[in-house]
N, C-alpha and C positions, 0 to 999 in steps of 0.2 A: 463618438460610436455608442450603440449600447452597452452598459455594464449593470451586473448587480454586486452590490456591496453591501458594508455597512458603514455608521458613522460613530458607533459607540459600540463597545462591548457590553455585551446584554444576552438575557435568555431568550429563546426563539419565540416566548410569550408576549414581548414587547414589541409595540407596534412598530419601531424603526430598527428591528431586528434585520431585517433585510429589506434594502431600498434599491429602487433604480436609479441607474448614473447615466448622462450623458455626458463622456469627458473626450479628450483630442484623440485620435488615434496616435498612438506610441510609434517613434522612430526607432530603428535598429540600430544598436550600438555595433561595435567592429565585429563580433562572434554570434550576433544576435540572427537569428530567424523571427522574422514576421508572418504570424500563422493566422490565419482565418480560422475561428474556431468552429468546428463542425460536431464534436460530441465532446462533453466532459462524464465526470464522474463525482459521486460524493463519498468522503472519507471520513474517518474520527478528526483528523487534523482540520477538517474545513469546519465542523462544529466546535472545535477546541479554540481555533483561531475566532470565529464570531463571537463565542461568550467571555473568551479570556483576554483577547488582545486587544487593546486601543488602537485605533488608527493613530499614524505618524503626523497624517496631516487630516484634511477634511473628511478624508474616508479611506477606506480601504478595500480594493475591488475580492473577491474571496474567490476561491477554487484552485485547485492543483492539476489533478490530471486532465487531460486534453488529448484530442487528436484533431489534424485539419491539415490544410494545405498552406504551403509556404507560399506567401504574396512578394516577399522580398527580404533581400539578406544583407548582413552588414558587409562591411568593405573587407575582412579577413575571413570570411566564411568559406570553407572548401569542402564541406562535408555533404552539402545540400544547395538544390538550385530553386527559384519559382515555380512551381507547379507541382514539387515533391509532397507527397502525402507523410505526414510524421505523426508519431504518438510520443509523449513524455509525461511526468511528473512535477514539471515545475521548479519553483524556486520558493521557500519560504520567504526570503528578502526582498520580493519583487511583487510587483501587482499580479492578482489571480488570474484564471482562465475562464471565468464568467462574465466574459466580454465577447464582443464580436471579432476583437483582433487581439492578438498577446504575444508578447516578446517572450524567447527563451533562447539561451544559450544553445549553439549548436551540438556542443558535447555532452549533453545532457537528454539528448532527443533521440529517437532511432526511426527508423523506417515503418511505416504503419501495416500490420500484417493485411496482405493483399484478401485473405479470406474473410476478412472481418469488415462491418461498416464502420462508419467512423464512432458512433456511442459506443458499441461494443469494443471497439479498440481503444476507447477513453478509459474501459474499465480496468485494463491490464498495468500500466506502467508502475504506479506507487507501489501496489502493493507486490509485484514482480520484482522490482529493485530491492524492497525490504526483505523478501524471501530469499532472495540469493544471497544478498549480503550478509543473511544471517547463517546462512549456509556455507558459504564459502570464505567469508572475512570472520565473521565472531567464531564459526564453530571450528575454522582451519580446515575443512575438509577440501579434497581434490574430487573431482568427478569420477565417479567409478569406484569410490573408496566407500568405506561401512559396511563392507561384508561381516556378520556377525556382531553388530551393533545396532541399537535402535534409537529412534527419534522421537520424544513425546511433544506433541503439538498441541498446546493447550489454547483452546478455543479455534476448534480446528473449521468451524463452519463460516467464520467471518471471511472478509476478503484475503488478507495477508496468509491466513491457515488454508485457504481454498488452492493457493498457488503453490503454497511450500508444501503441501503434501504431495502434489504432481511433481514439482522439482525433485524432491526428494525420492521418488518411487521411479523417477525416468533418469535421472542424473547420476544418482547413488544406488549403492547397494543394501542400504539402509532398510531396515522394518519401521515401518512407519505407523504410530499409536496416536491417533486424534481423540479431542474430547467432544462431546456433545451431550447434549440432555434431554433432546425431545425428539420424537419420531421424524420428524421432517428434517433436522440437523444431522440425526444419524446417519439418515438414508443420503443426505447432501454429501457428507464427509466418506462415506463408501461411494459414494460416485466419482469423486476426487480420488479414489485410489487408495484410502488408508486400509492397511493390514487390519489393524484392529480398533476398536471404539470403546471408550469409557466414557464413565459419568463424572463431568466434573462437579456437580453437586455433591457429590460423596467423597470421602477423603481419598485423595489420589494415591497415598503411598499405599491404601489397601485395595483399591482398583489395581495397580499395577500388581502388586504380590498377587492377588488373584490370578493373573495374567500369569505370571511367573517370568515375568520380562524385568530386568534393570537397564532402563535407559542409560546410554552414557551422554546424549544430548538433549536439553529440554529447550524448548521455544515456548517462553511465558509469554502470550499475546493479550492478555487479560487477566485481571483479578491477581494479579502476581503477589500482592501482599497477603492473600487470603490462603495462597496455596504453597508460600515459600518454604514453611516447616515442612510440608509434606514432599516437595521438591527434593528438599535435601536429603530425606529419609530414604527415596526411592531411588535417586541418581547413583551411577556406578561410582566408586574412586576414580579420581583425575575426570570427572567429565565436566563438560560444559553448559554454562545456561547463559541463554542471551533472551533479553525483554525488550518490549519497545512501548508499554505502557509508563505510566506516570505514578508508581506507589509513594505514599507521604515518606516513608523511612523503610529501610531494609538493613537488618543485622546481619552482616556478612562473616561474623566470628565463627558463627556454626560451620562455615565452608572449609574451616582449616583442617578438620580431622579427614576428611576427604581429599584434600588439597583440589578443591573446585574451583571454577574460573567462571566468575560471572560478568558479564558486559552488557551495554546498551547498542541497540541498532538505531541509527536515524538515518533515513535516506537522504534528509538533507544536507547533512553535515558536507559533502563534498561540494555543492554547489554555495552553500553558505560560507566557506572559507576558501574557495577558489583554489581545492588542492590539485597539485601537479597531475594527480591521476584523474581528473575530472571525466576524461572522456572513455573512463571505464564504463560509465552508464550507458555511453552511447553506444560501446559494442554489445553492452549486455542486453540492451532492448532490442537490437538488431538480431539477435541469438534468442532471444523471446520471441520474435517476430518468425524467425525461421522455422523454431518447433511448434508455433502455432499453425502456420502453413501446410508443415509437413503432417499434422494431426498428432505430434507427439502430446503436447498441451491442448487441452481444451479451455473454452471461456469460462470465466467465471461470475459473470453477468448474470444476476437472477432477476432483476428487476428493471423495467424501462417505463420512466416518469413523464415521457412526452417531451416536448421543446423546452427550452429555456424560457422562463419566465417567473414572476415571484411566487405565484401559489406553486407551479411544480416543484421550484426549488426548495420553498418552504415544508413542502411535503417529504420530499427527501431528505433535508435534516431532521424533520421530525422523525421519519422512520430510520434513520441512522442512529438518533438519540433514543430510540424506544427499546434498545437490546435485543432486539428479535429480529435485525437484518442477518439475510443469508446471503452468502457472496457479495457481489457488487451491483448498486443502483446506479445509473447512467441517465443522461439526460442529452437530447439532441441540442444543437447549438441553436443560437438566436435565427429566427424564422426557418429552421430546417424541421421537417417532418419526416 
């Protein structure tokens, strides 16, 4: 089968940054779905893995988000059958989704939203899981809670920020403040439902002071190191901070005076460690599909890069690395148009 991956960790400018592969079709294990991939999306993790992680063997197939059709199932599968349409965010420890066929554990896959095409559906899983787990695991919120409190989303126009704004507005009573710095990103986060927009190119503590709002929750999705001192100043006592990026270091001693809690969200943790509650991601994605199909949530896809091939995938990686991406970028599967 066709696939695209890399043979060495390298910058996108390297000649072999992305290579076409011809590999044997995978065979499902007991809990696996064998999926014909019809759509994928490109996330920051895709470009980080390509640039920083050496393949364990001769090559690594890249890609995580996907949507497609179940072609075969493992001997212990109970949640899906051949012919079902699914979407999911994959597993960092397994071969990626930039392939004609892909294996995924049924416990981290959900039914594809019927109102979305395959490529557009592929833009939703990774960011939805990340945002959901930040809100309800990291922040310890319950649905319907948050009245009188606020959430600051730093990097609101990115993929995670775009869906986090929506989930917070639709499933909690939080006031949502998003950061953006350009007219087009300001307009995007307002479209996603943000109550207020502030400029992350200015000191965030001053921006929040001007609003007169001290958030109890801060989702730091980018440039945490640059904003950390301001976050500590602007957040309420006993507040919670969650981040997804990789700052080189953080001094957490200043958190003590406000009794703050800080934590990382990593949506691959459950699949990486085969946790007992892996299937919560299956349930979560089914819930997201329902919310999309009933119109509660809107697609965060903002760019369609065409069918899967080296040139289109390279452009998608380049756009992701540019720092100017808004929402999600998706591609069709091999041979799909």
